N, C-alpha and C positions, 0 to 999 in steps of 0.2 A: 221295501222299504222295513218290514218288521224285523226280518233277518239281519239287515244292516245295524239295527239298533238294538239287538237281542244282547250283545257284551258290553253295551255303553253303560256307564254308571247310570244308576236309578234315583239315587239321591244323595246328598251330602252327610257325611259322617265326621265325626271328629274322634281322632284316636285318645282314649283315655289317659295314657302316660306317654304320647308323642311330644318330646321338647325338640327345639332346635336351638343352635349356638351359632352367633355371628360376631363378628369384629367391629360391627358399626350398628347403629339403630336398625332393627329387623325390617322395619317401614320403610328403609332407604333401598332395601333390595326387592322385596315382594308387598303385595298388596295385604293388609292385614283389618279385621274386622272384630268389634266386640263380640264376645261369646255371652251366651246366657247368664253362666255364673259372673256375677260381679266383680268388677277387676280384672278379669280374664279376658284375654284376646286369642284369635285364631287366624291362623294364616290362609288366604284363600288357594294355594297352591296345594297340591298332593305332595306326597312324599318323595315321588321321582323327579318332580320338577324342582323340588326344594334342594334336591342332590345335584341336579344338573346345573343349579344356580351356585353351588359352592358352599352351601349351609350344611353344617355338621349335625345331623338328625340322630338320636337316640332315644331309647325308651326306657321308661322308668317302671319299673315292676313293683307293684305295692303289695308285698306277699306277706300275708299275716303271719305265716312261719318266722319271718324275721323278728316279729314282736313277741312270739313266745319263745324264741330263744332267747332274746335279750332279758324278757322276764325271768326265765328260767336261770339264767347266768347270775341275775341278781338275785334270786332266791338261795343259790348254792354259796354264793360269796357271803349273804348274811347268816345263815346257819352253820355252814361249814368253814368259812374263813378261806374258801379256794376262790380264786380269780380266775375264771374263764373267759375265752373269747374265741370266736371263729377261728382265728390263724394260729390258735395255740393247741387246739385239741390233738392229744395223740394221734399219731397216723397208724393206718393198718391195725386196727385193733381186732383181734380174734373174736372177740365178744360182740361186735357189730355184727360181722358177717354170720356168726353164728344166728343171731336174731333175725338177720335178713332171710336166711336159707330156710327157717322156720317160719317165715311170713308174718311174724309176730310183729305188726306194724302199725297196729291201729294208732292213728294220731302221728305217724310219720310222714313226713313231707314226702307227698309225689307218690308214695307206693303203699298207699293204704286203699286204694279202690279195689274193687272186685277183680277185675283183670290184672292188677299189680300182683294181688295176693295170690292169684292162682298162676301166676308166671314165676315169681321168685324161686319156690322150692325145686322148679323145673330148670330155672338157670342157675342155681346155686351160685350164687356170686360170692368169690374168693379175694377179691383184689379192686382196688378202687374202680379201675376202669370198666368191670362187670357192672357197677352201678350207672357208669355213664352210659353204657349201653342199655340197660334196663329202663333208664328215663327215655331214651330216645326210640326204644322197640316198641314200649305200649303207647302209640299214639294212633289216632284214627288213619294217618296215612299207610305206616307199615302193616298194620291189620289187615287193611283194605287190599295192599299190594301183595301180601301174601308173604311178608318176610320173616313173620314170627317165628313160626314152626320149623322152616329152612336153619334159622340161626339157631334155635335151641337142640333141634337135631344135630346139626354138626358139632355143637359144643359138647354134647354128651356123647359123640362118637358114633352116632346113629346113621350118620349120613355121611359121604366123602366131601371133602371142601375141594370145590372145582370152580375154575374161572372160565369165562367166554374165551378170553384170549390171555396169553402170558402177560402182556402188557398192563392188564388190570391188577395183577398181583401186588404191586407197590401201595397202590391205593386201598385196596379192599382186603389186604391179609390181616389187619388187626380186626376187622368185624368177620373173619371166616368166610370170605367171597361174597357177603351180603351187603349191598349199599344201604347205610342209614343216614348218614350225614351229608350236608350241602358241600362241606369242604372234600370230602371224598370226589364228588362229582366233577368239581373243579380240577381236582388232580387228575381224575380221568381223561377229561377234555384235553389238558396239557400233555398226559402221556400218549394217549392213541391217536389224538388228532392235530397234535402241535399247536394246540391254541397258545396264545400270549396270556401273560397274568390278567391283562386289561380284559381279554376276551373270555376268559374263563369268569372274571367278575360279572361280566355282562350275562353271562349263562347262569351265574348265582342269583342275581337279579330277576332274572325271567323266571327263575323257579320259584322265586318268593312272591311274584306278583299274582294279584287275583286271577290274571288272565294269563298265566304263564302257559299254557298250552299253544296259544298262538304265537307267543315270542318265541318258544322252543321251536316251533314249525319254522320260523323264520330263520333259524339257526340251523335247520336240518342240513341244506346243502353244505355249509361250511364242514359241519362235523363230518358226514359221509365222506366229502372230498379229502379232509385231511386224514381219516382212517384209511382210505385206498391208497394215498400217498405213502401211509407209513407201512404199507405191506399188509394189512388186515382185508380179508375176503369181504365181497359184498354180502354174502348171506350173514356172517358173523357181525359185520359192520351195522347191519339192519338192527341185527338182535340187540347190541349194545345202544343204539339210539333208541331203541323201544324201549329199554330199561331206565335210560336215561329220561325220556318222555315221560314213564309213568311215575319216576321219582319227582318229576316236577310238581305233582300234585300233593308230596308229602315231606320233600326235603326238611330236614331240621338241623340248625347250625350245631356243631360238635362243642362249640364254646358256650352255647347256652346250656347243653347237655352237662358239661363238666361244672358249671356253676349251680344247676339244679342237683346234681348228684352229691355236691359237698353238703347242700342243705339235708339230703337224705342221710348222709353220713352222720352230720352233727347230730340231728334230731335222734337217730338210732342210736348213737353213743350216750347221748343224754338219758334216754329210755332205759338203756342197758346199766347205766352207772348212777344216775341220779333220777331215779323215777318219779318220787314225789315232786321235786323240781320241775320236771318235764310236764306231768298232768297239770300242776298248778299254772305254769305259762300259758299251756294250751287254753285252758279255763279263763285266764285273764286276757286272752287274744280275741275272744268269741266276739262276733260270729267269725267263723273259719273253718277251713278242712271239710273234710268227707264227712265227719261223724258228729252227732248231737252231742251237747256236753253230758247227757243223761248215759249215752254209749261209751263215752270216754271215763266216767267215773266207774262205769260197770266193769271197763277194762282194767282199771287201776284197782278195783277189788279182786279181780280174777289174778294180779300181779302181787297180792298179799299187802296192798298198801292200806295202811291207816286212814280212812276218810271220815274227817269230823264235820258234823254239821255246822251251819252258820250261827254263831253267837254274837250277842251285842257287846259284850266284854271281851272278845276273842278275835273277831273276825276283822278284816280290813274290807277295803272297797271290792277287791277281787280276791279269787284264792291265793292262800300263800302256804308256805312251809315252816312248820313249828316242830321242835324237839317233842318227841312222843312222851317225854315224862314232865314236860313243863307247860303248867296249864295256869291261866290267870285265876285269880280269886275269885269262886263263885263260879267256876266252870269244871265240870268234873270230866269233861273231855270225851265222855261216852257217847256212843251214837244214837241210843234211844232219848226219847224227849220227855217221858213222863215217870211218874213214880218216884221221883228225887225225894219228897216229902212223905213217903207213905204209901201204903196200898189202898187207904180208905177213901182216899179222894176228898178230905176234908182239910183245909188249912187255909191260914190267913194269907190273902194277896198283899203284899206290901207296897204301900205307896198307893193304895186305893181306898177311897173313903165314901161313904154316902152311896155303898153298891146297891144296885137294884136290877131286877130281872129285865133282861133285853130280847128282842126277837131273834131268831136262829137266823144266822147268815146263810148264804146260797152255800157256800163251799162245806160248811156244816151238815146241809142235807145230804152233799153228795158223800160225805164219810158216814153217814147214816144208812144212805143207800147201799154202800160198799159192805158195810156190816151185813145187813139183811142179805146181799148176794153172798156174800162169804159162808153164811150159815144155811143157805138153801142148797137142798141136793138137786142134782142132775141125773137124767136117765142116760144110758149109754148112748152116744150120739151115733149116727147114720152120716155116710158121705154127703156131700153136699152137691146136689146137680141142679142148683138154681134156687133151692128152698131156703129154709132159714133155721136147720139144725145147728145146733151150736155145742161147744165144748165149754161148759161153764165153771166158773173160779169155785175152788175148794181150798177155804184157809184152814180148814181142821186137819189137814194132815200135811206132813213135809215142811212145816215151819219152824223156824229156829226160835232161839231164846226171844221172848216177847219183851220188849223194851220197855213196855207200859209197867211189867211187873217185875223185871230185872234190870234196872237202871246201870248194872255193871257189863251188860252185855254189848260188847263193841262191834265194829265193823270190820275187823280184820278177816279178810277171804282165806287166809292160811293161819289158824291159831297156832301152829309150830313155828313160824316164821316172826323173830323178833326184830322189828326195824327200830332203828334210832330215830325216825322222822315220821311225820304225820303230815297229811295235807288236810288244811282248814279251810272250807267253802268260804267264799265271800257274801257280802251282803247285798252288792248291787244286782245280783240276778233275781232276788227275791220280788215278787210281785209287786208292783207299785213303788219299789225303793229307788232303782236306777243308782246311777253314779253319783249324781249330785246329792241326793239324799244320804246314801251311804257316805259320802265324804263328809257330811255334817255330822254324822253320827260318830264316826272315827275322830273327827277333831274335837268334838264336845267331850268325848272320853279321854283324850289325850290331855284335855286341861284339868280334868278330875274325874275319877271314876264314877260311875251312875250308881246313886244310892236306890234307886228303885225304878220300876217302870214309869211311874208319874215323871220322875226326875230326867229319863231319858226322853218321855214325849215332849217336856217342856223345852228342854234343852236343844235337842235336836229339831225342834219344830215338826214333829210328827202329825201328821192327820190321822183320824181315827182309823180309817183304811188302811193306812199304812202300818199302825201299829197292830191291827188285827191280822195283817199278813205276816208280820214277825212273829207274832204268837203263833200261827198256823205253822209256820216254818220250823217252831222249836226254838227260834233264835233267842226267846226271853226265859228259857230255862234258868239261867244263872241267877235270876231274882226268886227263884223258888216256886213251888207249887206245880200243878200238872199242865199240860197244853190246853185243856179244856178251861182251866181256871186261868190262865191267860188270857184265853179268847174271852172269858167273861169279864175279866177285868178291863181289858182294852174296851168293851162296850161300855162298861160303866164309868171309864175316865171320859169317854165322848159323850155320855148322857148327863154327867153330872152338871147341874146348872153352874154358869160362870166359868167352866172349863174349858170351852172351846171358843177359839178366836176366829172369826171370819174375815177374810179378806180375798183380794183379787188372786193373789199368789196361792191360795188354797185354804184349807182349814185345819188348824193343828190345836193340841191341848195346853192350855194356859195354867199358871198357878191360882188358886184360889187365895182369897184373904185368909191372913193368919187368925185362927180361931174359928171360922167358919165351916170346917169339914168335920165330919163325924165319921168314925171308924166302923167296921163291918168285917165279918169273915164270908169267905166264899162258901156258897151252899154244896152240898154232896153232889158230886158229880161223878159219873161212870169214867174210868181210865180209859183211853184210846187202845185198842188191841194194836197188833204189829199192821195188819191190813189197813185200819183207818190213820195209823201214823203214815204209812207210806203213800196212802191217798193224799192226806194233808201235804205232804212234803213235795208230792209232784205238784199239786195245785198251786203250792206257794212257789218254788222254784224250779217247776219243770223237771225234777229228778229226785230220786230217793238215794241218801248216801249209806243207807244200810242194805237194802235188799231189790234184787231185779223184778219187775213185775210177774214173771213166771215163777219165783222163788213158792208163792203161795199157792201156786195150781200144781206144784208138782206132785202131790200125793195122788191127787186124782188122774193126773197124765200118767203117772208109773202103773197105776192100777189098770188103766187102759193099754198099756203095752206101747205108750208114746216115750220115745228116747229123748235124753238130754243130749245136747249138740258133742259134749265132750265125749261120749261113748262111742262116737262112731270112729274114733282112730281104731278101735279094734274091731269093727265089721269089714268083712272081705268084700271086694269088689263084686257087684251084681246081686247083691243081699237087698231084698224089699224091708223096708222099715219105715215108721212114723216118727215124725218129729215136730214138736211144738215150739213157736217162739213168736216174739214181737216182730213184726216188720218194719225194719230199720230203712230200707230203700227198695226203691221199684224203678227200673231202668227201662225207660220206655222212648220211642217205640221200639219194636224189637229188630233184631238182625236181619239181614235180607232174607233169611229163611225164616223169619217171624218168630225167632226164640226171644223170650222176655227173661230177665233175670230179677229174681227177688232176692234179700238179704234177710235172713232169719237170726234173731237174738235171744239166747235164753240166758239163764244165770251162769251156766257154764262156757258159753264161747259162741261164735257165730258162723253160719253155713250160708254158702251159695245155693240157692235153688234154680235150676234149670226148668223153664216152662216153655213147652213146645207151643206152636201155634195153635193145635187142636184143643189143648189144655187150655190155653188162655182163653180160647173164644167158648168153651163149655163153661168156664168159672169166672168168667170176667168181672161179673158183680161182687163175687166174694173177693176175688184177688186184688181188685181196686178198693172197696171199701172197707175192709176188716183190717182192724189195726193189728190183729194178732191173729196166726193161723196152725192147724196142725194138717202137716203136708205130709202126703203117703208119696213114696216114690222108690227108686233104685240107686244105691249107691255108685258111683263112679269114681274111681281111684286111679290117679295117674300120676306117678312120680312124686307120691306124698301129698297130692292134692286130693281133696276131698269133696265132690258135689253131689247134690241129690237131683235125680232126674226125675221130676215130679210126674205123678200120672192121676193126682187125687188132690182135694184141699178141703177143708172146712173154717168156718170162723172158730177162734178161739176167744172166748170173752174173758177178759180180766177185769178185775175191780180196780186195778192201778192203772190210770189212764197211759196211754202212749201214744206217740207219733210216729210218722216215717218222713223221710227225705226223697221225695220223688225227683227223678232226673229225666229231662224231655231231651 
């Protein structure tokens, strides 16, 4: 009984994008029930029964990249006056294929994962159909079916292109004899077994079923008989059938691959020709994609993009593109946040009256902790064997211009590259702000410019905590003073008698009666240094527009012989190195051989780390819990792809908080 029930459906599920079309009320054709979501209904038949009844079924894919592309097109139209659309992009642009061959694909649709980045330099796409194959090739089925390496070897001339039988050539020639698409198998069935188009479609449906192996077995006799009648020997016929049966587990429609490949092309084209709009579109469409906003901004900096922090007088709800030389009044456009009013830390905070000392907020304590950590020395580390030895942060070496002391210090990754546009971060990602509050700020600013922080708080109905978050993010710099002064002012605004309004919707600052407020100057406060600024940025918005977290540790890492990622391009295969960086991804569980992959990122680039089962077992606690690591291992270089085969790791403690995206 258990064996008979093994392959039966175990629960009811709903396809999130499955839709049907009917020429009459669908309830006249099949039973319908109410869905959990109000106003939605669910058909009680599965997709096969719906198809048998003549209902037209299709799937709607809610791809975040479509939103990102739309936003990017809008940014380009606004700042450059160029109208772009998916159907009008230049075709077969060499810059697109150059970028793909270099695997410079962070943020690009479908080809930004570890496996895709490792494959692109080996596949070397040179035309659009190569992208189609790339999309179909790096999927669980072809990888498990051992189709990836044969195709790459054949494309690079390292393996002869062969066919089990000459009748397979018409269907498989365009993929070098390696089956990848459902349409190919339909054509194979027609060519070698004399299937009709209807029978071939039945085969396709069998391959797409969750229980495709059973349905394929039911067609076995028909396939073998057809091949025998066509003059194919029994042994070859069995081999062909075995390939068809294996492919039933991972067949991918070529039409889907074409559609996905065009989004790959479009997103790569934007990254190559309009990078500011590309990154702004990605940030505006979050959450989506393989990489966090922090990694996207870091990649933008590495491409020489000028990234400007959020500002209440310049930013919109989400990131946008602005001309590099055009800045709203009161915004100097620099990446730094403090020091605009001088280096002594004294100045009047505009719009704040009756100021008084207030308690220190939690995130300010984190900033002070970061300062103590950056000033603390660290002994030479030892390799982790389950203990707690760490590489600690050193902000004293390898830091760039301090934005607190040098407000002109900008965030251009390549100072030699003069770009016409800059990307301005949005207000919505700031902690406690969100789209609704950001929209209120922008709407109030559009009515008339903000006079000061108090005017902003009153007209945008900001709570004290929201004002503190904006101050922590450096978004109030346009009103003058340093970031600490802005934080002090936010607390004073909230604490001044009669200036807060309490209601069900929240607490926000209100105007005081005319003539009842008194003025005061902000007290002397130390300026934030670069580390404290980065800590404040990450606390407030999850990223630093200026520096990567490892930037501040580079001096000490260099003294310990730990290499930056970018230096590995000059390291020979088989050389043992040490590399440090934040862990952006952990891909678990491991492969069939127990291999687990980590992605490390520093201020210079990204690196794929290969961890054997034994290494993972020895360092499991460190590998899972550490936000940043120093990894020791051997360089593996194949066709321009660089991996690190790890043989040891230890924690790298950074003052600037980081997080990873772990995939199961």
